[in-house]
N, C-alpha and C positions, 0 to 999 in steps of 0.2 A: 446440504449437498455441496460438492466442490472439494477442493484440496486444502485441508487445513495447514496453516502456516504456523510453525512452532516458533514463538518469540521469547528472547531472554532481554529484559531491560538492565542496562548497565549504566552506572553513573559515570561521569567524566570528571576530570580534575578541573575543568573549567565550568564556573557557574553558570547556569542557564543552558547548558549543553547534555543531552541524554543520548546515549547509543542503544540501538537495538540490533541484536543478532539473531538472524532468521535461519531456518533449516531449508531455505529456498534461495537460489541465486536469482537476483532481480536485473543485473546489469552485465553479467558475463564478466570479463576482465576490466570493463571500462568504468569510468567515473561518471556520475550524473550530479549536477550541482543547480539547485532551484533556489531563487531569491524571491519567487512569487509564482502563483499558479499559471501566469502568462508564460514562464519558461517551460511548462509542461505541455508542448504543442503536438506531440507525437501520441501514438497508441501503444506504447510499450507499458509493461507493469510498472516500471519505476515512474512513468509519467502520470499513470492513473493513481498511484499510491501518493505521489506528491499533490495532485488535485485533491484527494481526499483529505490529506493532512492539512493544507492551507485551508480548506473549507472550515476545519475545526476551529481555527483561529489560534492566536497567540504565538505564532511561529513565524521567526524571521528568515530562516533558511533551512534548506534540507540538502544533504549530501549522501548519495547512495553509491556504494562501491561493493559490487558483488552480492553478498548477503548481510552487509552492515548498512544500517541507515542511522545517520547521525542527524539530530534536530536540534536547532538553536531556537530556543523559546524567547519571545518579547517579554513575556511576564507569566507568572504562574508556574504551575507544576505540569507534569506530563500525563495527568489523568486523561484516560481514553485513547491515548496514542497507541499503546500496545494493542488494544482492542480493534483498532482500525487497521493496523498492519495485519493482525491475524485473520481479518476477514476479506482480505484482499481477493482471494480466489474462492469466496463462498459465493455461489451464484443464486441459490434458492434459499431465501430466508423466509421467516414466519410470514404467511399470507401470500406468498409466491407460489404458485401451482406449477410443477414441472410438466413439460410436455407429455402426452401419452404416446404409446407407440404409433397409433395412427397419424398423429401430428408429425413425428419424427419421419415416418416412412414417406409422407406426403411431400416433405421437404426434399427427400432424396429424388422422388420422381420427377420433381420440376428441374433438378439440375442436369 
């Protein structure tokens, strides 16, 4: 469940750099650049994506501009990166039980 993100992986002319074009805008018109997960300090979609990608490993930097994610790899290929991006807005994965109506309504009554 959630919003699926469609991702197209595109090679770059620079060795070790891969671009991903998304059907979702992550930064508006701004640019976000990350050299490590320590740079991802906020709770924006681009920050969450950067944290997930650095957790994967073998990435030296990430640049996100609107709907384009550019990843600079330290070594190896880009295996698994596309799937990490595609799952950014997927909230209920296998083994996670979505809340039922009673749980959702109880949360509204408290507010």
